C-alpha positions, 0 to 999 in steps of 0.5 A: 242687336241688343240696343240700337240708337240714332247717334246725335251729339250736339255742341251742348252735349260736348259742353255739358260733358266738359263741364262735368269733367271740369267741375268734377275735378280739382280744377273745378274746386280751384275755379270755385275757390277763385270765384268766391275769392274774387266775389269777396275781394270785390265786395270788400274793395268796390267802393275804394278802387278806381274804374280800371280795378272795378273792371278787372274785379268783374272780369275776375268774377266772370272768368270761370262763371261766364267766359270759360263756359262760352269758350268751352261751348265754342270748342264743342260747337267746332267739334260737333260739326265734325261728327256725321249727323246720320250715324247709327250706333248698335251694341250687342254681345260682339261689341259696338257697331257704328254705321254712317252713310259712307262707312261702318266700323266695329269695336270689340268690348275688350277694346273699350276703356270704360263707361261713365254715367252722368246725370244727363248722359252715358259716355262709352270711352273707346280711348282715354280721350275719345268716346260716344256720348249717349244722352238721356234724350237718345236713350230714353227709359232704357238708360239704366238697363243700357248702362248695366248692359254695357258695364257688364260687357266691359268688366268681362 
């Protein structure tokens, strides 16, 4: 094996990947614009409105800053609970090898859709919506070399 890791994905890892996805897209820009607009509206009308409107203004501010991240974390927690904790993942010239206590599977490099490099993780996409999250704590100092290796295999 060229690279071998104990695969550990937590709810926080899934949450972080989701937040990268949201705030790295047009949806994130809209969320930020909406939140800034709500802050400006709240600042402008706070003294002139009744308690119900104040509650709605605060809820509008919290929608994308508090509520959405909590909902995404809860979804990530449910998703992380379905991932086996005793998983080992290996990478070599033949592809990706996933081994659990009950089963094992192999993926050829030509079946891999892509690789994403984020500040705190590398994501290897096996389909358009599924993949493997390898965090900096799992990769350690091998992150750059590992990313270069996987990138070279996918581009072939």
